[in-house]
C-alpha positions in Angstrom: 89.8 346.1 144.0 87.5 347.0 146.6 84.8 349.9 146.6 86.8 351.9 149.0 90.2 351.6 147.0 88.2 352.6 143.8 86.5 355.5 145.6 89.9 356.7 146.9 91.5 356.6 143.4 88.6 358.5 142.2 89.1 361.2 145.0 92.7 361.5 144.1 92.1 362.0 140.4 89.1 364.2 140.4 89.3 366.2 143.7 92.7 366.1 145.1 95.1 366.5 142.0 93.3 369.7 140.7 94.1 371.2 144.2 97.6 370.0 144.2 98.2 371.4 140.7 97.0 374.9 141.8 98.6 374.8 145.3 101.4 372.2 146.4 101.3 371.0 150.0 103.6 372.7 152.4 106.3 369.9 152.2 106.9 366.8 150.0 106.6 364.4 153.1 105.0 364.6 156.5 106.0 362.5 159.5 105.6 362.4 163.4 108.5 363.5 165.7 109.6 359.8 165.7 110.0 359.7 161.8 106.9 357.7 161.3 105.6 358.7 157.7 102.0 360.4 157.6 99.6 360.1 154.6 97.4 363.1 154.0 94.3 360.9 154.8 93.4 357.7 156.5 90.7 355.2 155.8 89.5 351.8 157.3 92.2 350.3 155.1 95.1 351.8 157.0 93.7 350.6 160.4 92.7 347.0 160.0 92.3 345.3 163.3 90.7 342.6 165.1 88.8 344.6 167.6 88.5 342.1 170.4 92.3 341.1 170.1 93.8 344.5 169.4 91.6 346.8 171.4 89.1 345.0 173.6 87.2 346.9 176.2 88.6 349.1 179.1 89.7 347.4 181.9 90.3 344.2 179.9 93.2 342.5 178.2 95.0 343.9 176.0 94.2 347.1 177.9 94.6 349.4 174.8 91.6 351.5 175.8 92.7 351.8 179.4 93.4 349.9 182.7 90.1 350.7 184.3 86.6 349.9 183.0 85.3 353.6 183.8 88.6 355.5 183.6 87.8 359.1 184.5 84.1 358.7 184.8 85.0 357.0 188.1 87.4 359.4 189.4 89.9 361.7 187.8 93.7 360.9 187.3 95.8 361.8 190.4 96.9 365.4 190.0 100.3 365.9 191.2 102.9 368.8 191.1 106.6 367.7 191.4 107.8 370.0 194.0 110.7 370.3 196.6 113.4 372.8 197.2 115.6 374.3 199.9 114.8 372.7 203.3 112.1 370.3 204.5 110.2 373.4 206.1 110.0 375.1 202.9 108.9 372.1 200.8 106.4 371.3 203.5 104.9 374.6 203.1 104.7 374.4 199.2 103.2 370.9 199.7 100.4 372.3 201.9 99.6 375.2 199.6 99.3 372.7 196.6 97.0 370.3 198.6 94.9 373.5 199.5 94.8 374.4 195.8 93.3 371.0 194.9 96.3 368.7 194.3 95.5 365.2 195.1 99.0 363.6 195.6 102.6 364.7 196.5 105.6 364.4 194.1 108.8 364.9 195.9 111.7 366.4 194.3 115.1 366.0 196.0 118.4 367.8 195.6 121.4 366.5 193.6 123.3 365.5 196.8 120.2 363.5 198.1 119.9 361.8 194.7 123.4 360.5 194.8 123.6 359.6 198.4 125.5 362.4 200.1 124.6 364.3 203.2 124.3 368.0 203.1 127.6 368.5 204.9 129.6 366.2 202.5 132.3 368.1 200.5 130.8 367.2 197.2 127.5 368.7 198.1 128.9 372.2 198.5 126.9 374.7 196.4 124.2 372.2 195.6 122.2 371.9 198.7 118.6 372.5 198.2 118.8 373.7 194.7 117.0 371.3 192.6 115.0 369.8 195.1 114.5 369.4 198.9 117.6 368.4 201.0 117.2 365.4 202.8 120.0 363.8 205.0 118.3 362.1 207.9 114.9 360.9 209.3 114.5 364.3 210.9 114.3 365.9 207.7 111.6 363.4 206.3 109.7 364.0 209.6 109.7 367.6 209.0 108.8 367.3 205.3 105.5 365.4 205.9 104.7 367.3 209.1 100.9 367.7 209.2 100.4 365.6 206.0 98.8 362.2 206.8 100.6 359.5 204.9 97.7 357.1 205.0 95.4 359.7 203.2 97.9 361.5 200.8 99.6 359.4 198.0 103.4 360.3 197.9 105.5 359.8 194.8 109.3 360.1 195.2 111.8 360.7 192.3 114.6 358.9 193.8 116.7 356.0 192.4 120.0 354.8 193.5 119.2 355.3 197.2 115.6 354.7 196.7 115.3 352.1 199.6 116.9 354.3 202.0 114.4 357.0 201.3 111.6 354.8 201.4 112.8 353.5 204.9 112.6 356.9 206.1 108.9 357.2 205.0 108.1 353.9 206.7 109.5 355.3 209.9 107.7 358.6 209.7 104.5 356.5 208.9 105.0 354.7 212.1 105.5 357.8 214.1 102.2 359.2 212.8 100.3 355.8 213.7 100.3 354.6 210.0 101.5 350.9 209.7 103.5 350.2 206.7 100.6 348.2 205.1 98.6 351.5 205.0 101.2 353.4 203.2 100.6 354.2 199.7 102.7 355.8 196.9 105.3 355.2 194.6 109.2 355.3 194.7 110.8 355.7 191.2 113.7 352.8 192.0 114.4 352.9 188.2 118.2 352.6 188.1 118.8 351.3 184.6 117.8 354.7 183.1 120.1 356.5 185.2 123.0 354.8 183.3 121.4 356.0 180.0 119.5 359.1 180.5 119.8 360.8 183.8 123.1 360.1 185.4 122.2 360.1 189.2 123.6 356.6 189.8 126.0 355.5 192.6 126.8 352.0 192.3 127.5 349.6 189.4 124.5 348.1 187.7 124.6 344.8 189.2 124.4 345.4 192.8 122.0 348.3 192.0 119.6 345.6 190.7 120.1 343.9 194.0 118.8 346.8 195.8 115.8 347.2 193.4 114.6 343.5 193.7 115.4 343.8 197.5 112.7 346.5 197.7 110.3 344.4 195.6 110.6 341.4 198.2 110.3 343.7 201.2 107.3 345.6 200.0 105.4 342.6 198.7 105.5 341.3 202.4 105.3 344.6 204.4 104.1 347.5 202.3 101.8 345.9 199.7 100.0 349.0 198.7 103.2 350.7 197.7 104.4 351.0 193.9 108.0 349.6 194.4 109.1 351.0 190.8 108.3 353.6 188.4 110.0 352.5 185.3 110.8 355.8 183.6 110.7 356.5 179.9 110.4 360.4 180.9 114.1 360.8 181.3 114.9 358.9 178.2 112.8 361.2 176.3 114.3 364.3 178.0 117.7 363.0 176.9 116.5 363.1 173.3 114.9 359.8 172.4 112.0 359.6 170.1 108.6 358.3 171.2 109.1 354.9 169.9 112.6 354.7 171.6 110.8 355.9 174.7 108.3 353.1 174.7 111.0 350.4 173.4 113.8 351.3 176.0 111.4 351.7 179.0 109.7 348.4 178.4 112.9 346.7 178.0 114.1 347.8 181.2 110.8 346.7 182.6 111.6 343.1 181.2 115.1 343.5 182.9 113.5 344.1 186.3 110.8 341.3 185.8 113.6 338.8 185.0 115.9 339.9 187.9 113.0 339.6 190.3 112.2 336.0 188.9 115.7 335.2 189.1 115.7 336.4 192.8 112.9 333.8 193.4 109.9 336.0 193.6 106.7 335.1 191.9 105.8 337.2 189.0 102.1 337.7 190.2 103.4 338.8 193.6 105.5 341.8 192.5 104.2 342.8 189.0 100.9 344.2 190.1 102.8 347.0 192.1 104.8 348.0 188.9 104.2 351.4 187.7 105.7 353.5 184.6 106.4 357.1 184.1 106.2 358.7 180.6 106.8 362.0 178.9 104.1 363.9 177.1 105.6 365.8 174.2 104.6 368.1 171.5 103.5 365.7 168.7 99.9 365.7 170.1 98.4 362.6 168.0 101.6 360.4 168.2 101.8 361.1 171.9 98.1 359.7 172.5 99.0 356.7 170.2 102.3 356.0 172.2 100.3 355.6 175.4 97.9 353.3 174.1 100.7 351.2 172.1 102.9 351.0 175.4 99.9 349.5 177.3 99.2 346.8 174.7 102.6 345.8 174.3 103.3 345.5 178.0 100.2 343.4 178.4 101.3 341.2 175.8 104.9 341.0 177.3 103.6 340.1 180.7 100.9 337.5 179.6 102.9 335.7 176.7 106.5 336.1 177.6 106.3 335.9 181.5 103.2 333.8 181.9 101.8 336.0 184.3 98.1 334.9 185.5 97.1 337.8 187.5 95.4 340.4 185.0 96.9 343.2 187.4 100.3 341.9 186.4 99.4 342.7 182.7 98.1 346.3 183.1 100.7 349.2 182.4 99.7 351.8 185.0 101.5 355.2 184.5 102.2 358.6 185.7 103.0 361.3 183.0 104.9 364.7 183.3 104.8 367.3 180.4 108.1 367.7 178.6 110.5 369.9 180.2 113.0 369.8 177.2 110.2 371.5 175.3 110.1 374.5 177.7 111.7 377.8 176.5 113.2 380.6 178.1 112.2 382.6 175.2 108.5 383.9 175.3 107.9 381.8 178.4 104.2 382.5 178.4 104.1 380.1 175.3 105.0 377.4 177.8 101.3 377.4 179.1 100.0 376.5 175.6 102.7 373.8 175.2 101.9 372.3 178.6 98.2 372.3 177.9 98.5 370.4 174.7 100.9 367.7 176.4 98.6 367.4 179.3 95.6 366.9 177.2 97.5 364.1 175.2 98.2 362.3 178.4 94.7 362.4 179.4 93.5 361.3 175.9 96.0 358.6 176.2 94.7 357.2 179.6 97.3 358.3 182.1 96.8 357.6 185.9 98.8 360.5 187.3 99.7 363.7 185.9 102.3 366.6 186.5 102.1 369.7 184.5 105.3 371.7 184.1 105.2 375.4 185.1 105.7 378.2 182.5 109.0 379.4 184.1 110.8 376.3 184.8 113.1 377.0 181.8 114.3 379.9 183.9 114.2 379.0 187.5 112.4 376.9 190.0 108.7 377.7 189.7 107.0 380.1 191.7 103.6 379.8 193.5 101.7 381.6 190.8 103.2 379.4 188.3 102.5 376.2 189.9 99.1 377.3 190.5 98.5 377.9 186.7 100.0 374.6 185.9 97.8 372.7 188.4 94.7 374.8 187.0 95.6 373.4 183.5 94.9 369.9 184.7 91.6 371.0 186.8 90.4 372.9 183.7 90.9 369.8 181.4 89.3 367.6 184.0 86.3 369.8 184.7 85.5 372.0 181.7 86.7 370.2 178.6 84.5 367.2 178.6 87.3 364.8 177.5 87.0 362.9 180.8 83.3 362.0 180.1 84.1 359.1 177.6 86.5 356.3 177.8 89.4 356.5 175.3 87.4 358.9 173.1 89.8 358.8 170.1 89.5 354.9 169.7 88.6 354.1 166.0 90.3 357.0 164.6 92.0 355.8 161.5 95.2 357.7 162.1 95.3 356.8 165.9 94.8 353.3 165.4 97.5 353.2 162.7 100.0 355.1 164.8 99.3 352.9 167.8 100.0 349.8 165.6 103.1 351.3 163.9 104.5 352.6 167.4 104.0 349.1 168.9 105.7 347.4 165.8 108.7 349.7 165.8 109.1 349.4 169.7 108.8 345.6 169.6 111.6 345.5 166.8 113.8 347.5 169.4 113.0 345.1 172.1 113.9 342.1 169.9 117.5 343.7 169.0 118.0 344.2 172.8 117.1 340.6 173.5 119.5 339.6 170.9 122.1 341.6 172.9 121.3 339.9 176.1 118.8 342.2 177.5 118.7 345.9 178.7 121.4 345.6 181.2 124.0 344.1 178.5 122.6 346.8 175.9 123.3 349.7 178.4 126.8 348.2 179.2 127.7 348.0 175.6 126.4 351.6 175.0 123.8 350.5 172.5 120.8 352.4 174.3 122.9 355.6 174.8 124.1 355.8 171.3 120.6 355.3 169.9 119.4 358.3 172.2 122.3 360.4 171.4 121.8 360.0 167.5 117.9 360.7 167.9 118.7 363.9 170.0 121.2 365.2 167.3 118.8 364.5 164.4 116.2 366.6 166.5 118.5 369.6 167.1 119.8 369.5 163.8 116.2 369.9 162.5 115.7 372.9 164.8 119.0 374.6 163.7 118.3 374.1 160.0 114.7 375.4 160.4 113.1 372.2 159.4 111.5 371.9 162.6 109.8 375.1 164.0 110.0 376.0 167.8 107.8 379.1 168.1 109.8 381.9 169.5 113.1 380.1 169.3 114.0 379.6 165.6 110.9 381.5 164.2 108.5 384.0 165.1 110.8 385.8 167.5 110.2 388.9 169.2 112.4 391.5 170.8 112.1 390.8 174.3 112.8 392.7 177.6 114.1 391.1 180.5 111.5 388.6 182.1 109.4 390.3 184.6 107.8 387.3 186.2 108.4 386.7 190.0 111.4 384.5 190.7 112.0 381.8 193.4 115.5 382.0 194.8 117.0 379.4 197.3 118.7 381.1 200.2 122.5 380.0 200.2 121.9 380.0 203.9 120.0 376.9 203.5 123.3 374.9 203.2 124.7 376.1 206.6 121.5 375.4 208.2 121.5 371.6 206.9 125.0 371.3 208.3 124.1 372.6 211.6 121.2 370.2 211.8 123.3 367.4 210.9 125.9 368.2 213.6 123.2 368.6 216.2 121.7 365.1 215.2 125.1 363.4 215.4 125.7 365.1 218.7 122.5 363.7 220.3 122.0 360.4 218.8 123.3 357.0 220.4 126.7 356.8 218.5 127.3 353.3 219.5 124.0 352.1 218.2 124.4 353.9 214.8 127.9 352.6 214.3 126.7 348.8 215.0 123.9 349.3 212.6 126.2 350.5 209.9 128.4 347.5 210.5 125.5 345.3 210.0 124.7 346.8 206.7 128.2 346.4 205.5 128.3 342.7 206.4 124.8 342.2 204.8 125.9 344.1 201.7 128.7 341.4 201.3 126.1 338.7 201.4 123.9 338.5 198.5 121.0 336.6 200.2 120.4 339.0 203.2 117.7 341.7 202.7 118.9 345.1 203.1 115.6 347.3 203.3 114.8 345.9 206.9 118.3 347.1 208.1 117.8 350.4 206.3 114.5 351.0 208.4 116.3 350.2 211.6 119.3 352.4 210.7 117.4 355.5 209.9 115.2 355.1 213.1 118.5 355.0 214.9 119.4 358.4 213.2 122.0 357.0 210.7 121.9 359.4 207.8 121.5 358.9 204.2 125.1 359.7 203.3 126.6 357.3 206.0 124.4 354.5 204.8 125.4 355.0 201.1 129.1 355.4 202.1 129.0 351.9 203.5 127.6 350.4 200.3 130.1 352.4 198.2 132.9 350.8 200.3 131.5 347.4 199.5 130.3 347.9 195.9 132.3 350.7 194.6 131.0 353.3 192.4 129.9 353.2 188.6 132.1 354.6 185.9 130.5 354.5 182.4 132.2 352.5 179.8 130.9 354.5 176.6 132.4 356.4 173.6 129.6 358.9 173.8 
């Protein structure tokens, strides 16, 4: 028996037990949001580690303590606000407002028709144009979206998946018009189609041709747009669908493994494409678990890339990630409480070592955020950066017995999930069998049941409620006339373009889609420069590949 063990026994008998006899703890067992049991106190015995093998130093393998040696002592994380609504003109004005308020990178939200490859004048787009993001149908829209915003100086992130290559083609074309060659563009395109099948639903094509589009973009950007992050593998939407923190790490990295394997099978060298991989995580309410989650994900990915895939370039081992605070935690009741929730979530992301951060606005459970609300959300990041002091030291919570225990436990549990997925044939097979969807659905059910039974308290929702009058905050409304305006713009574009050239390029895309070895992205660039629309290009691909219909019992 060690001295520490004897000392703990003595503390439990002489100090702890008399207190428990007088006043029991609030519950018989405590645990994290992922169901990891929590002891009342942690000691060095609970966080045994080989420091160099398990933590190391910032900027070195296994990157537990961060991907850069100086982290925020060098420069702060990129401060983004996910924004976009109505027309390209209105979204452009919002971007310029945010940049004037100190935002350091753009994050583009697209409306639902754009996300699933329909033009604004498509019958299925009716009633949805510009509602949950900006409406983009053509190069003309993207030209307007970035008017006055230099694409070689402002990093742009785009939350787009199924038609990601087409949207990036439009950005490349606008960059050329601005005098910015593709090699000088920098930003991120989400391009993570696998999570769409399990968590978000904005897919178009079946999984296997969709994976072709993903790797096609890897190949093109490695040669032509080397500073662009070609994928942002998203755990965010997996968490929003109801997963636990452990599942968020496991399913995100399992998808990452599938993308690496697909690219290698397509003939790409892992050290050519992997350094441009990025990730996208959720920052949820369980503050300490979230910090440990980010550290565990970084370490697990480094080990996967070095040991499983034999990557030699240290940049291939690094898990660089953007974080967004948890939209699913925002409440319509007492919406001012959301400012507090977002602050804690943002602080967890910073303490966990994020490279980029979006903070949700207080009113997003009610409607699109107003300028006042997005300013408060951005100021939250800026106050953390400039006033809290947490950015002065790299990985300041390292060595906390609890943080190190949770980091180890999340990594262990996530690795067990990945092993199970491997046994099923990989992420794509696990998705097609409905396994991932079922695991997320079960976790979401448990979480909601805990709220409804009162086992989990949501302030202002199932406890600490108040009688509320109608919310008096300002509201952002999208003018229904936006849809008609976009239809008119498309009609004018089709009338003035060279119709024969557009038709010929669409025919070339159709032939290329039927030939697995032909690169599609260069054709997309040509097509959008000839004013072929997003919907027209996606319609050709639908004709060749069909549309995905989920096969699941959920």
